[in-house]
TORKOL-4160 file (C-alpha; in steps of 0.2 Angstrom, whole numbers, padded with zeros to 4 digits, m for minus):
106
<pt num="1" X="0109" Y="m0122" Z="m0092"/>
<pt num="2" X="0096" Y="m0118" Z="m0106"/>
<pt num="3" X="0090" Y="m0100" Z="m0107"/>
<pt num="4" X="0071" Y="m0098" Z="m0108"/>
<pt num="5" X="0061" Y="m0084" Z="m0115"/>
<pt num="6" X="0042" Y="m0083" Z="m0117"/>
<pt num="7" X="0031" Y="m0072" Z="m0127"/>
<pt num="8" X="0017" Y="m0070" Z="m0114"/>
<pt num="9" X="0014" Y="m0074" Z="m0096"/>
<pt num="10" X="0001" Y="m0087" Z="m0101"/>
<pt num="11" X="0014" Y="m0096" Z="m0111"/>
<pt num="12" X="0026" Y="m0095" Z="m0097"/>
<pt num="13" X="0013" Y="m0102" Z="m0084"/>
<pt num="14" X="0009" Y="m0116" Z="m0096"/>
<pt num="15" X="0027" Y="m0121" Z="m0098"/>
<pt num="16" X="0031" Y="m0121" Z="m0079"/>
<pt num="17" X="0015" Y="m0131" Z="m0076"/>
<pt num="18" X="0022" Y="m0145" Z="m0087"/>
<pt num="19" X="0041" Y="m0143" Z="m0085"/>
<pt num="20" X="0053" Y="m0155" Z="m0078"/>
<pt num="21" X="0068" Y="m0145" Z="m0071"/>
<pt num="22" X="0080" Y="m0159" Z="m0075"/>
<pt num="23" X="0077" Y="m0156" Z="m0093"/>
<pt num="24" X="0084" Y="m0139" Z="m0092"/>
<pt num="25" X="0101" Y="m0144" Z="m0086"/>
<pt num="26" X="0116" Y="m0152" Z="m0095"/>
<pt num="27" X="0120" Y="m0169" Z="m0088"/>
<pt num="28" X="0130" Y="m0168" Z="m0073"/>
<pt num="29" X="0128" Y="m0149" Z="m0071"/>
<pt num="30" X="0124" Y="m0143" Z="m0054"/>
<pt num="31" X="0114" Y="m0127" Z="m0050"/>
<pt num="32" X="0109" Y="m0119" Z="m0035"/>
<pt num="33" X="0091" Y="m0112" Z="m0036"/>
<pt num="34" X="0084" Y="m0099" Z="m0024"/>
<pt num="35" X="0066" Y="m0096" Z="m0022"/>
<pt num="36" X="0062" Y="m0078" Z="m0016"/>
<pt num="37" X="0043" Y="m0074" Z="m0013"/>
<pt num="38" X="0037" Y="m0059" Z="m0021"/>
<pt num="39" X="0029" Y="m0046" Z="m0010"/>
<pt num="40" X="0015" Y="m0044" Z="m0023"/>
<pt num="41" X="0011" Y="m0062" Z="m0025"/>
<pt num="42" X="m0002" Y="m0071" Z="m0014"/>
<pt num="43" X="0005" Y="m0084" Z="m0002"/>
<pt num="44" X="m0010" Y="m0095" Z="m0003"/>
<pt num="45" X="m0014" Y="m0096" Z="m0022"/>
<pt num="46" X="0001" Y="m0087" Z="m0031"/>
<pt num="47" X="m0010" Y="m0074" Z="m0039"/>
<pt num="48" X="m0004" Y="m0056" Z="m0042"/>
<pt num="49" X="m0011" Y="m0046" Z="m0027"/>
<pt num="50" X="m0019" Y="m0029" Z="m0029"/>
<pt num="51" X="m0011" Y="m0015" Z="m0020"/>
<pt num="52" X="m0022" Y="m0004" Z="m0009"/>
<pt num="53" X="m0020" Y="0008" Z="0005"/>
<pt num="54" X="m0029" Y="0008" Z="0022"/>
<pt num="55" X="m0029" Y="0017" Z="0038"/>
<pt num="56" X="m0022" Y="0005" Z="0051"/>
<pt num="57" X="m0027" Y="0006" Z="0069"/>
<pt num="58" X="m0015" Y="0000" Z="0082"/>
<pt num="59" X="m0014" Y="m0002" Z="0101"/>
<pt num="60" X="m0032" Y="m0002" Z="0104"/>
<pt num="61" X="m0034" Y="0014" Z="0092"/>
<pt num="62" X="m0021" Y="0024" Z="0101"/>
<pt num="63" X="m0011" Y="0025" Z="0085"/>
<pt num="64" X="m0017" Y="0026" Z="0067"/>
<pt num="65" X="m0005" Y="0024" Z="0052"/>
<pt num="66" X="m0014" Y="0033" Z="0037"/>
<pt num="67" X="m0013" Y="0026" Z="0019"/>
<pt num="68" X="m0002" Y="0011" Z="0023"/>
<pt num="69" X="0002" Y="m0002" Z="0009"/>
<pt num="70" X="m0010" Y="m0017" Z="0010"/>
<pt num="71" X="m0012" Y="m0031" Z="m0003"/>
<pt num="72" X="m0028" Y="m0041" Z="m0007"/>
<pt num="73" X="m0029" Y="m0056" Z="m0018"/>
<pt num="74" X="m0043" Y="m0055" Z="m0031"/>
<pt num="75" X="m0043" Y="m0074" Z="m0033"/>
<pt num="76" X="m0044" Y="m0080" Z="m0015"/>
<pt num="77" X="m0047" Y="m0064" Z="m0005"/>
<pt num="78" X="m0032" Y="m0067" Z="0006"/>
<pt num="79" X="m0025" Y="m0050" Z="0013"/>
<pt num="80" X="m0008" Y="m0045" Z="0020"/>
<pt num="81" X="0001" Y="m0029" Z="0024"/>
<pt num="82" X="0017" Y="m0024" Z="0015"/>
<pt num="83" X="0032" Y="m0032" Z="0025"/>
<pt num="84" X="0039" Y="m0015" Z="0030"/>
<pt num="85" X="0022" Y="m0010" Z="0037"/>
<pt num="86" X="0020" Y="m0026" Z="0046"/>
<pt num="87" X="0037" Y="m0024" Z="0054"/>
<pt num="88" X="0033" Y="m0006" Z="0059"/>
<pt num="89" X="0016" Y="m0011" Z="0066"/>
<pt num="90" X="0024" Y="m0024" Z="0077"/>
<pt num="91" X="0037" Y="m0012" Z="0083"/>
<pt num="92" X="0023" Y="0001" Z="0087"/>
<pt num="93" X="0012" Y="m0011" Z="0097"/>
<pt num="94" X="0027" Y="m0017" Z="0107"/>
<pt num="95" X="0033" Y="0001" Z="0111"/>
<pt num="96" X="0015" Y="0007" Z="0116"/>
<pt num="97" X="0013" Y="m0008" Z="0127"/>
<pt num="98" X="0030" Y="m0004" Z="0136"/>
<pt num="99" X="0024" Y="0014" Z="0139"/>
<pt num="100" X="0007" Y="0008" Z="0146"/>
<pt num="101" X="0016" Y="m0004" Z="0158"/>
<pt num="102" X="0028" Y="0010" Z="0163"/>
<pt num="103" X="0014" Y="0021" Z="0167"/>
<pt num="104" X="0004" Y="0009" Z="0178"/>
<pt num="105" X="0006" Y="0012" Z="0197"/>
<pt num="106" X="0017" Y="m0001" Z="0206"/>
């Protein structure tokens, strides 16, 4: 497989906009390609997202996580929590609901 190098991100984007992957491989050569989404890229438009921090209120404001990682896309305004924060938030919501259910009279 051919090795590629680019002087600028703009040059790289332009290349991939026009590229035919079959031209990168030798005839008969098989490659396994794996796409891994980047945490700092927008899932809608692919732009580089800006990292911010917010206070995240969970479980009807019973729990607040301060200064958590939060991404916003400057192009399409899509927002998302950092994956580890999203996982933690789901776990907190679930556990708070379990505690609330346990405290309710039967």
